GUDO-600311 format. One record per residue (C-alpha): x, y, z; residue in three letters; residue number from 0. Coordinates in steps of 0.02 Angstrom, whole numbers, plus 50000, padded with zeros to 5 digits. Each point is the difference from the previous one (the first is absolute). Layout:
N
     xx     yy     zz    r    k
      X      Y      Z  ALA  NUM
...
! end
This chain:
644
     xx     yy     zz    r    k
  51393  49388  49517  UNK    0
  50017  49918  50154  UNK    1
  49906  49837  50060  UNK    2
  49817  50005  50061  UNK    3
  50025  49847  50107  UNK    4
  50095  50010  50172  UNK    5
  49880  49915  50111  UNK    6
  50067  50001  50186  UNK    7
  50088  49843  50070  UNK    8
  49899  50020  50163  UNK    9
  49866  49858  50051  UNK   10
  49862  49997  49884  UNK   11
  50075  50137  49892  UNK   12
  49959  50127  50124  UNK   13
  50084  50187  49979  UNK   14
  50005  50076  50174  UNK   15
  50115  50141  50043  UNK   16
  50174  49941  49959  UNK   17
  50068  50085  50155  UNK   18
  49866  49925  50131  UNK   19
  50069  49827  50054  UNK   20
  50178  50069  50034  UNK   21
  49973  50180  50059  UNK   22
  49831  49982  50088  UNK   23
  49932  50141  49899  UNK   24
  49817  50039  50043  UNK   25
  49891  49893  49860  UNK   26
  49955  50103  49861  UNK   27
  50089  50160  50071  UNK   28
  49994  50085  49826  UNK   29
  49833  49959  49950  UNK   30
  49919  50051  50161  UNK   31
  50076  50183  49969  UNK   32
  49900  50010  49843  UNK   33
  49817  50061  50031  UNK   34
  49982  50086  49829  UNK   35
  50106  50027  49854  UNK   36
  50066  50157  50056  UNK   37
  50107  49908  50132  UNK   38
  50062  49882  49857  UNK   39
  50073  50141  49904  UNK   40
  50105  50046  50166  UNK   41
  50101  49829  49975  UNK   42
  50155  49989  49913  UNK   43
  50014  49916  49840  UNK   44
  50127  49861  50082  UNK   45
  49844  49972  50137  UNK   46
  49871  49958  49870  UNK   47
  50072  49808  49970  UNK   48
  49971  49973  50193  UNK   49
  49840  50073  49998  UNK   50
  49957  49885  49860  UNK   51
  50057  49843  50091  UNK   52
  49892  50063  50151  UNK   53
  49838  50038  49891  UNK   54
  50020  49820  49932  UNK   55
  50037  49914  50165  UNK   56
  49840  50088  50063  UNK   57
  49893  49956  49855  UNK   58
  50036  49816  50030  UNK   59
  49965  50018  50174  UNK   60
  49833  50086  49969  UNK   61
  49930  49888  49881  UNK   62
  50043  49856  50090  UNK   63
  49898  50041  50140  UNK   64
  49846  50078  49897  UNK   65
  50002  49911  49838  UNK   66
  49999  50115  49839  UNK   67
  50099  50034  49836  UNK   68
  50190  49959  50031  UNK   69
  50101  49958  49845  UNK   70
  49951  50153  49907  UNK   71
  50026  50114  50143  UNK   72
  50173  49934  50020  UNK   73
  50046  50033  49834  UNK   74
  49962  50195  50013  UNK   75
  50088  50043  50155  UNK   76
  50142  50081  49916  UNK   77
  49906  50097  49862  UNK   78
  49872  50055  50129  UNK   79
  50135  50072  50117  UNK   80
  50082  50096  49848  UNK   81
  49829  50078  49937  UNK   82
  49971  50071  50172  UNK   83
  50177  50056  50023  UNK   84
  50021  50086  49835  UNK   85
  49800  50062  49972  UNK   86
  49909  50134  50109  UNK   87
  49861  49860  50046  UNK   88
  49861  50038  50024  UNK   89
  50004  50167  49897  UNK   90
  50086  49904  49867  UNK   91
  49867  49856  49961  UNK   92
  50036  49813  49992  UNK   93
  49874  49875  49923  UNK   94
  50041  49817  50039  UNK   95
  49928  49888  49880  UNK   96
  49880  49863  50077  UNK   97
  50075  50045  50168  UNK   98
  50042  49834  50077  UNK   99
  50188  50058  50002  UNK  100
  49967  50151  50103  UNK  101
  50032  49947  50179  UNK  102
  50183  50074  50002  UNK  103
  49912  50172  49935  UNK  104
  49863  49973  50157  UNK  105
  50147  49975  50122  UNK  106
  50098  50142  49939  UNK  107
  49839  50126  50005  UNK  108
  49954  49993  50173  UNK  109
  49908  49827  50004  UNK  110
  50135  49883  50078  UNK  111
  49896  49962  50158  UNK  112
  49847  49967  49887  UNK  113
  50085  49854  49939  UNK  114
  49950  49892  50146  UNK  115
  49820  50010  49943  UNK  116
  50034  49976  49823  UNK  117
  49845  49965  49893  UNK  118
  49902  49954  50166  UNK  119
  49825  50073  50036  UNK  120
  50011  50160  50040  UNK  121
  50194  50014  49958  UNK  122
  50107  50051  49871  UNK  123
  49974  49969  49817  UNK  124
  50123  49890  49908  UNK  125
  49970  50118  49848  UNK  126
  50022  50194  49978  UNK  127
  49854  50091  50060  UNK  128
  49964  50191  49984  UNK  129
  49893  50000  50161  UNK  130
  50153  49923  50093  UNK  131
  50142  50109  49961  UNK  132
  50046  50164  49898  UNK  133
  50145  49894  49941  UNK  134
  49877  49878  49911  UNK  135
  49962  50106  49845  UNK  136
  49895  49882  49908  UNK  137
  49902  49856  50065  UNK  138
  50057  49842  49909  UNK  139
  49973  49805  50007  UNK  140
  49960  49952  49813  UNK  141
  50136  50020  49900  UNK  142
  50067  50110  49849  UNK  143
  49916  50158  50054  UNK  144
  50151  50089  50059  UNK  145
  50053  50089  49847  UNK  146
  49844  50059  49960  UNK  147
  49970  50085  50180  UNK  148
  50177  50067  49998  UNK  149
  49985  50076  49830  UNK  150
  49826  50086  50059  UNK  151
  50101  50062  50171  UNK  152
  50151  50051  49883  UNK  153
  49886  50087  49875  UNK  154
  49912  50096  50154  UNK  155
  50165  50067  50058  UNK  156
  50028  50081  49837  UNK  157
  49824  50073  49983  UNK  158
  50022  50058  50180  UNK  159
  50170  50071  49983  UNK  160
  50069  49892  50130  UNK  161
  50168  49947  50007  UNK  162
  49993  49805  50063  UNK  163
  50026  49840  49922  UNK  164
  49901  49853  49961  UNK  165
  50073  49816  50018  UNK  166
  49911  49843  49942  UNK  167
  50085  49840  50063  UNK  168
  49937  49841  49893  UNK  169
  50050  49821  49989  UNK  170
  50037  49901  49844  UNK  171
  49854  49904  50030  UNK  172
  49868  50161  50016  UNK  173
  50099  50069  49844  UNK  174
  49918  49865  49884  UNK  175
  49832  50062  50027  UNK  176
  49919  50105  49862  UNK  177
  49949  50143  50116  UNK  178
  50190  50030  50038  UNK  179
  50047  50030  49818  UNK  180
  49848  50092  49972  UNK  181
  50063  50136  50139  UNK  182
  50176  49970  49933  UNK  183
  49928  50049  49827  UNK  184
  49912  50172  50066  UNK  185
  50150  50037  50107  UNK  186
  50119  50011  49862  UNK  187
  49914  50126  49900  UNK  188
  49940  50109  50169  UNK  189
  50181  50060  50038  UNK  190
  49948  49986  50189  UNK  191
  50160  49978  50123  UNK  192
  49958  49816  50047  UNK  193
  50104  49863  50042  UNK  194
  49968  49815  49979  UNK  195
  50100  49873  50096  UNK  196
  49994  49827  49929  UNK  197
  50029  49881  50151  UNK  198
  50057  49863  49894  UNK  199
  50007  49834  50126  UNK  200
  49938  49879  49854  UNK  201
  49840  49968  50111  UNK  202
  49820  50048  50018  UNK  203
  49918  49883  50128  UNK  204
  50028  49862  49875  UNK  205
  50158  50002  49904  UNK  206
  49977  50141  49862  UNK  207
  49969  49938  49823  UNK  208
  49983  50058  49828  UNK  209
  50105  50112  49875  UNK  210
  50038  50150  50105  UNK  211
  50074  49881  50134  UNK  212
  50108  49918  49862  UNK  213
  50035  50184  49940  UNK  214
  50079  50048  50165  UNK  215
  50092  49851  50016  UNK  216
  50086  50034  49837  UNK  217
  50040  50178  50060  UNK  218
  50080  49926  50160  UNK  219
  50100  49887  49891  UNK  220
  50074  50140  49904  UNK  221
  50105  50067  50147  UNK  222
  50143  50021  49891  UNK  223
  49911  50142  49919  UNK  224
  49975  50091  50162  UNK  225
  50177  49972  50060  UNK  226
  50065  50048  49830  UNK  227
  49899  50167  49983  UNK  228
  50052  50021  50196  UNK  229
  50178  49997  49945  UNK  230
  49989  50095  49846  UNK  231
  49927  50142  50096  UNK  232
  50139  50006  50116  UNK  233
  50123  50005  49858  UNK  234
  49909  50128  49894  UNK  235
  49928  50109  50136  UNK  236
  50132  50122  49979  UNK  237
  49986  50003  49811  UNK  238
  49826  50100  49974  UNK  239
  49999  49957  49811  UNK  240
  50043  49817  50009  UNK  241
  49869  49989  50127  UNK  242
  49859  50066  49892  UNK  243
  50059  49893  49865  UNK  244
  49986  49846  50129  UNK  245
  49831  50057  50043  UNK  246
  49945  50003  49812  UNK  247
  50056  49815  49967  UNK  248
  49922  49942  50169  UNK  249
  49839  49930  49929  UNK  250
  50103  49907  49867  UNK  251
  50127  49926  50124  UNK  252
  49838  49946  50109  UNK  253
  49930  49903  49836  UNK  254
  50157  49908  49995  UNK  255
  50008  49957  50176  UNK  256
  49840  49994  50071  UNK  257
  49813  50030  49937  UNK  258
  49945  50177  49983  UNK  259
  49926  50065  50151  UNK  260
  49827  50013  49979  UNK  261
  49970  50120  50143  UNK  262
  50105  50139  49904  UNK  263
  49872  49962  49859  UNK  264
  49871  50061  50120  UNK  265
  50095  50172  50026  UNK  266
  50086  49955  50168  UNK  267
  50185  50019  50024  UNK  268
  50047  49834  50059  UNK  269
  50134  49956  50120  UNK  270
  50063  49829  50069  UNK  271
  49995  49871  50045  UNK  272
  50071  50035  50155  UNK  273
  50019  49887  50171  UNK  274
  49844  50044  50114  UNK  275
  50103  49929  50152  UNK  276
  50144  50109  49970  UNK  277
  49965  50167  50094  UNK  278
  50162  50071  49936  UNK  279
  49925  49992  49822  UNK  280
  49815  50039  50041  UNK  281
  50044  50166  50103  UNK  282
  50091  50087  49864  UNK  283
  49909  49941  49856  UNK  284
  49834  50064  50076  UNK  285
  50071  50160  50046  UNK  286
  50049  50037  49834  UNK  287
  49841  49943  49919  UNK  288
  49910  50107  50128  UNK  289
  50076  50150  49906  UNK  290
  49937  49940  49826  UNK  291
  49850  50066  49903  UNK  292
  49868  49902  49934  UNK  293
  49972  49828  49992  UNK  294
  50128  49875  50072  UNK  295
  50013  49827  50014  UNK  296
  50119  49907  50126  UNK  297
  50012  49806  49995  UNK  298
  50072  49926  50155  UNK  299
  50026  49806  50027  UNK  300
  49950  49924  50166  UNK  301
  49982  49837  50075  UNK  302
  49837  49947  50093  UNK  303
  50032  49944  50182  UNK  304
  50174  50088  49996  UNK  305
  50097  49968  50150  UNK  306
  49895  49848  50066  UNK  307
  50064  49843  49930  UNK  308
  49839  49902  50030  UNK  309
  49895  50140  49896  UNK  310
  50145  50023  49872  UNK  311
  49990  49811  49960  UNK  312
  49808  49989  49993  UNK  313
  49932  50177  49980  UNK  314
  49825  49939  49948  UNK  315
  49982  49895  50167  UNK  316
  50062  50154  50097  UNK  317
  49894  50123  49885  UNK  318
  49855  50006  50129  UNK  319
  50036  49885  50142  UNK  320
  49900  49987  50174  UNK  321
  50108  49987  50157  UNK  322
  50148  49903  50002  UNK  323
  50178  49977  50093  UNK  324
  50127  50112  49921  UNK  325
  50135  49877  50041  UNK  326
  49898  49845  49943  UNK  327
  49905  50063  49865  UNK  328
  49827  49959  49937  UNK  329
  49932  49835  50041  UNK  330
  49899  49945  49858  UNK  331
  49838  49923  50074  UNK  332
  49935  49833  49982  UNK  333
  49832  49935  50009  UNK  334
  49845  50108  50060  UNK  335
  49860  50035  49891  UNK  336
  50018  50036  49816  UNK  337
  49967  50184  49959  UNK  338
  49879  50049  49855  UNK  339
  50152  50044  49902  UNK  340
  50060  49802  50013  UNK  341
  49838  49939  49965  UNK  342
  49997  50106  49839  UNK  343
  50183  49944  49948  UNK  344
  49963  49818  50023  UNK  345
  49836  50019  49894  UNK  346
  50101  50091  49862  UNK  347
  50134  49862  49999  UNK  348
  49849  49858  50004  UNK  349
  49907  50081  49868  UNK  350
  50153  50035  49874  UNK  351
  50035  49820  50020  UNK  352
  49832  49966  49949  UNK  353
  49979  50124  49866  UNK  354
  50151  50058  49894  UNK  355
  49904  50154  49945  UNK  356
  50026  50083  50166  UNK  357
  50116  50154  50007  UNK  358
  50045  50088  50162  UNK  359
  50026  50183  50000  UNK  360
  50083  50115  50138  UNK  361
  50047  50182  50010  UNK  362
  50160  49973  50107  UNK  363
  49914  49914  50144  UNK  364
  50065  49817  49966  UNK  365
  50030  49958  50185  UNK  366
  49864  50100  50076  UNK  367
  49865  49933  49889  UNK  368
  50060  49818  50020  UNK  369
  50065  49959  49824  UNK  370
  50176  49942  50052  UNK  371
  49969  49817  49973  UNK  372
  49901  50026  49849  UNK  373
  50142  50106  49922  UNK  374
  50105  49859  50038  UNK  375
  49906  49861  49938  UNK  376
  49917  50086  49848  UNK  377
  50132  50136  49953  UNK  378
  49939  50008  49812  UNK  379
  49825  50045  50073  UNK  380
  50045  50126  50123  UNK  381
  50013  50190  49964  UNK  382
  50071  50125  50123  UNK  383
  49962  50165  49883  UNK  384
  50094  50104  50145  UNK  385
  49908  50156  50088  UNK  386
  49880  50023  49859  UNK  387
  49814  49961  50043  UNK  388
  49929  50072  49859  UNK  389
  50111  49893  49877  UNK  390
  49955  49844  50112  UNK  391
  49816  50017  49975  UNK  392
  49999  50044  49804  UNK  393
  50141  49870  49972  UNK  394
  49881  49867  50092  UNK  395
  49862  50067  49888  UNK  396
  50105  49963  49836  UNK  397
  50039  49811  50072  UNK  398
  49814  49979  50024  UNK  399
  49966  50058  49809  UNK  400
  50095  49860  49949  UNK  401
  49896  49859  50106  UNK  402
  50140  49994  50140  UNK  403
  49940  50004  50177  UNK  404
  50088  50146  50091  UNK  405
  50004  50024  50191  UNK  406
  50051  50168  50066  UNK  407
  50067  49979  50172  UNK  408
  49986  50180  50075  UNK  409
  49965  50091  50168  UNK  410
  49834  50088  50004  UNK  411
  50081  50172  50033  UNK  412
  50116  49965  49846  UNK  413
  49853  49979  49887  UNK  414
  49948  50164  50019  UNK  415
  50143  50044  49889  UNK  416
  49930  49893  49863  UNK  417
  49811  50042  50002  UNK  418
  49995  50088  49838  UNK  419
  50068  49841  49916  UNK  420
  49886  49885  50105  UNK  421
  49852  50094  49923  UNK  422
  50061  50049  49843  UNK  423
  50109  49856  49935  UNK  424
  49914  49857  50102  UNK  425
  49819  50024  50041  UNK  426
  49948  50088  49850  UNK  427
  50055  49852  49914  UNK  428
  49940  49867  50110  UNK  429
  50178  49925  49991  UNK  430
  50016  49855  50131  UNK  431
  50137  50072  50115  UNK  432
  49999  49937  50176  UNK  433
  50067  50118  50134  UNK  434
  50056  49934  50163  UNK  435
  49993  50151  50125  UNK  436
  50115  49979  50147  UNK  437
  49981  50119  50156  UNK  438
  49825  50023  49974  UNK  439
  49940  50102  50166  UNK  440
  50125  50067  50122  UNK  441
  50173  49944  49985  UNK  442
  50075  50053  50154  UNK  443
  50150  50098  50029  UNK  444
  50034  50066  49830  UNK  445
  49842  50102  50034  UNK  446
  49886  50109  49897  UNK  447
  50099  50003  49837  UNK  448
  49988  49802  49987  UNK  449
  49833  49957  50063  UNK  450
  49877  49902  49875  UNK  451
  49856  50125  50044  UNK  452
  49927  50053  49835  UNK  453
  50011  49842  49880  UNK  454
  49819  49952  50025  UNK  455
  49934  50181  49971  UNK  456
  50113  50021  49839  UNK  457
  49968  49824  49914  UNK  458
  49814  49987  50046  UNK  459
  49940  50134  49896  UNK  460
  50095  49920  49852  UNK  461
  49898  49883  49878  UNK  462
  50053  49822  49977  UNK  463
  50099  49996  50150  UNK  464
  49967  49866  50133  UNK  465
  50065  50032  50171  UNK  466
  50013  49856  50144  UNK  467
  50053  50023  50169  UNK  468
  50066  49841  50096  UNK  469
  49964  49953  50182  UNK  470
  50122  49885  50025  UNK  471
  50148  49900  49902  UNK  472
  49893  49869  49913  UNK  473
  49873  50124  49939  UNK  474
  50158  50101  49921  UNK  475
  50058  49847  49915  UNK  476
  49816  49978  49933  UNK  477
  49974  50175  49955  UNK  478
  50176  50009  49902  UNK  479
  49939  49847  49912  UNK  480
  49827  50092  49963  UNK  481
  50080  50135  49933  UNK  482
  50129  49906  49894  UNK  483
  49849  49894  49916  UNK  484
  49897  50166  49961  UNK  485
  50019  50065  49816  UNK  486
  50009  50190  50058  UNK  487
  50103  50102  50135  UNK  488
  49987  49956  50177  UNK  489
  50077  50052  50173  UNK  490
  50024  49897  50150  UNK  491
  50046  50117  50151  UNK  492
  50082  49926  50159  UNK  493
  50070  50080  50148  UNK  494
  50186  49997  50051  UNK  495
  50051  49856  50120  UNK  496
  49919  49850  50055  UNK  497
  49806  49943  50002  UNK  498
  49917  49899  50128  UNK  499
  50100  49834  49949  UNK  500
  49878  49918  49899  UNK  501
  50100  49881  49887  UNK  502
  50004  50057  49816  UNK  503
  50021  49820  49922  UNK  504
  50071  49966  49837  UNK  505
  49842  49992  49888  UNK  506
  49934  50118  49877  UNK  507
  49817  50007  50063  UNK  508
  49911  50161  49938  UNK  509
  49858  50098  50075  UNK  510
  49829  50031  49914  UNK  511
  50024  50188  49955  UNK  512
  49888  50127  50094  UNK  513
  49947  49876  50145  UNK  514
  50014  50042  50176  UNK  515
  50003  49869  50143  UNK  516
  49884  50007  50141  UNK  517
  50114  49970  50165  UNK  518
  49896  50039  50136  UNK  519
  49816  50014  50035  UNK  520
  49940  50117  50139  UNK  521
  49863  50116  50045  UNK  522
  49974  50186  49951  UNK  523
  50172  50049  49954  UNK  524
  50104  49940  49842  UNK  525
  50178  50011  49956  UNK  526
  50057  50009  49815  UNK  527
  50178  49972  50021  UNK  528
  50135  50023  49872  UNK  529
  50152  49905  49993  UNK  530
  50119  50024  50140  UNK  531
  49840  50067  50112  UNK  532
  49915  49827  50006  UNK  533
  50091  49955  50158  UNK  534
  49967  50156  50107  UNK  535
  49824  50000  49938  UNK  536
  49981  49807  50054  UNK  537
  50066  50051  50166  UNK  538
  49890  50155  50018  UNK  539
  49852  49882  49949  UNK  540
  50019  49895  50154  UNK  541
  49960  50142  50114  UNK  542
  49877  50069  49905  UNK  543
  49896  49849  49933  UNK  544
  50034  50064  49824  UNK  545
  49984  49929  49818  UNK  546
  50167  50002  49915  UNK  547
  50025  49978  49813  UNK  548
  50164  49984  49915  UNK  549
  49977  50107  49855  UNK  550
  50144  49939  49893  UNK  551
  49970  50098  49855  UNK  552
  49990  50193  49987  UNK  553
  49963  49998  49818  UNK  554
  49891  49918  49959  UNK  555
  49915  50010  50167  UNK  556
  49882  49857  50041  UNK  557
  49842  50110  49976  UNK  558
  49871  49872  50055  UNK  559
  50089  49974  50168  UNK  560
  50016  50171  50023  UNK  561
  49823  50042  49972  UNK  562
  49947  49834  50103  UNK  563
  50108  50060  50154  UNK  564
  49928  50184  49992  UNK  565
  49824  49943  49997  UNK  566
  50016  49888  50151  UNK  567
  50109  50097  50113  UNK  568
  49972  50158  50100  UNK  569
  50188  50048  49963  UNK  570
  50125  49964  49870  UNK  571
  50182  50032  50034  UNK  572
  50124  49992  49869  UNK  573
  50178  49983  50048  UNK  574
  50146  50036  49899  UNK  575
  50193  50022  50012  UNK  576
  49991  50140  49871  UNK  577
  49940  50175  49987  UNK  578
  49823  50019  50040  UNK  579
  49954  50126  49859  UNK  580
  49990  49909  49843  UNK  581
  50027  49824  50070  UNK  582
  49926  49830  50031  UNK  583
  49868  50082  50128  UNK  584
  49950  50125  49847  UNK  585
  49968  49852  49891  UNK  586
  49883  49919  50119  UNK  587
  49905  50163  50024  UNK  588
  49991  50041  49816  UNK  589
  49927  49826  49973  UNK  590
  49858  50030  50128  UNK  591
  49969  50163  49931  UNK  592
  49989  49931  49826  UNK  593
  49868  49869  50046  UNK  594
  49901  50126  50097  UNK  595
  50036  49913  50173  UNK  596
  50013  50117  50151  UNK  597
  50101  49947  50148  UNK  598
  50119  50056  50136  UNK  599
  50165  49991  49956  UNK  600
  50173  50037  50101  UNK  601
  50153  50005  49891  UNK  602
  50155  49947  50097  UNK  603
  50181  50019  49910  UNK  604
  50146  50122  49994  UNK  605
  49955  50179  50040  UNK  606
  50023  50150  49880  UNK  607
  50174  50035  50067  UNK  608
  50158  49932  49951  UNK  609
  50051  49854  50138  UNK  610
  50177  50021  50071  UNK  611
  50127  49875  50030  UNK  612
  50011  49878  50148  UNK  613
  49962  49812  50028  UNK  614
  49851  49934  49895  UNK  615
  49903  49945  50148  UNK  616
  50025  50157  50089  UNK  617
  49944  50096  49843  UNK  618
  49848  49894  49977  UNK  619
  49943  50017  50182  UNK  620
  50039  50193  49984  UNK  621
  49856  50017  49859  UNK  622
  49877  49881  50068  UNK  623
  50030  49846  49899  UNK  624
  50042  49878  50131  UNK  625
  49863  49893  50083  UNK  626
  49988  50118  50146  UNK  627
  49972  50144  49867  UNK  628
  49869  49927  49908  UNK  629
  49899  49965  50153  UNK  630
  50029  50167  50067  UNK  631
  49934  50078  49832  UNK  632
  49849  49897  49981  UNK  633
  49952  50023  50180  UNK  634
  50023  50182  49967  UNK  635
  49877  50014  49857  UNK  636
  49867  49893  50096  UNK  637
  50016  50115  50134  UNK  638
  49988  50137  49880  UNK  639
  50180  50069  50053  UNK  640
  50095  49945  49837  UNK  641
  50012  50061  49837  UNK  642
  50024  49904  49828  UNK  643
! end
């Protein structure tokens, strides 16, 4: 098996067209001739390597100008080319798990020019989207869904009598999730024509963890077996009886050299591992496997950041960079306002220093959730459980049963995947688990799949839950401390990025549970602002001479404050960076209704639609959640022209 390294020696590790400097050939000459996969299939096999070089260089150039996922996309260049070269896409269906490795796929399927507006407002999504292209056969962005979706497509082809193939491409990190194994278990008995490709790069976003990862490492260490099998088949290929004998003893040989392949136990025909950057291995292997019937499993080994030295050296840093100079690489920022994620990470370390019972848990999001420092300082109390949100929540519940103090650091959008466990395993038992919900509200360039738009609604209806919404960095720290001191389940939801710049401090001050704060007194109009919406509400209030209340708590809501405001103002405006339906504004309305207080109310928040990608400020303005939008909505209501 050939090496999976081979980074270019060009400045920064760039891999432009190898003939470009010496021959003056047009930049990306081959790549620009590919407007759909049918164009690619006209190439000679020897041209594919040059195309891979151009495609890799184009991705580095594009992402350096727009930001986006980089390491994962550089790792799938050859695999993407081989798949579209061998399979009749989009008639043959490819489902990309998670989807942050699909830039090569997008570029080769007619969206090359769209890369200039990647993840921008009105531009191309960073993930597969069915509405964007017929080549995006299934919309993805959360992990471990590909095998289930591709199995459904394969079974549909079988039921409809259609001769087409279904392929799921899944990473080793995503393969650790329970849903992937549920699908494997089902696929093995359906006998559908399904190919699962395990893209093994020893990474998810954070480094991969768990028993499966160790198993794959052992498989790779057993290359002696693969080499011996290949040599034996060459020798025995002309002697059918001997070859049959070799096949019969194959499982025994595997047991002696590498662990028994669990994928075959699921009913799959396992092939691999092969070099995922070797087109001379990928293309013939895929051609052979395309002709096989039933469930097939191909194990390819790739390297995140392949071909760009800086990304190879630090694939985590280059997982989702902003704009950067390809020659110089990413410049690590210094100074500036701390993000809410950093505030949480600092608080977590401080509290762990003060209380040895604190345990931190993350489902494969160490960097994104601000746990790097904690993992280094308190490794024995840090648990990355892999892409397994359900397990993360119930694991925390088990710790809480033994009087430890678990803190689950999780994105709002990913807690959706552990909702049953939040209800059944945590809330019903009233266990003191703290949920630190990062990326609550609009997240920006990742778009609808990652927006934290629903957590208030799905948690507010659960008994025993306490839900807090900090309006600045100091309140975030105060609320985390408050949550930690409670003897029941709680959640602190905070947005992506920085707050207004209030110093968070280092103390452990708590807040009175369910108590709001009057921030401005005005006349006629009152804003009940939740979390990040306090700042635009205060700005709007200056123009409207309105009262502003920093509500702080969604549950329990400050009923006394809500009722007093409702009785003394002509219009009560609730503002939240969350879906209007079932959100914090609904809680205020329910409070008034329960106490028989009739008042005019206007609920402002995210509309009943999925908000697309773009920068956060633009998105907030687009849904009327900046100061100008709040003013316009209130004046529209007063003038009789608005709704709410």
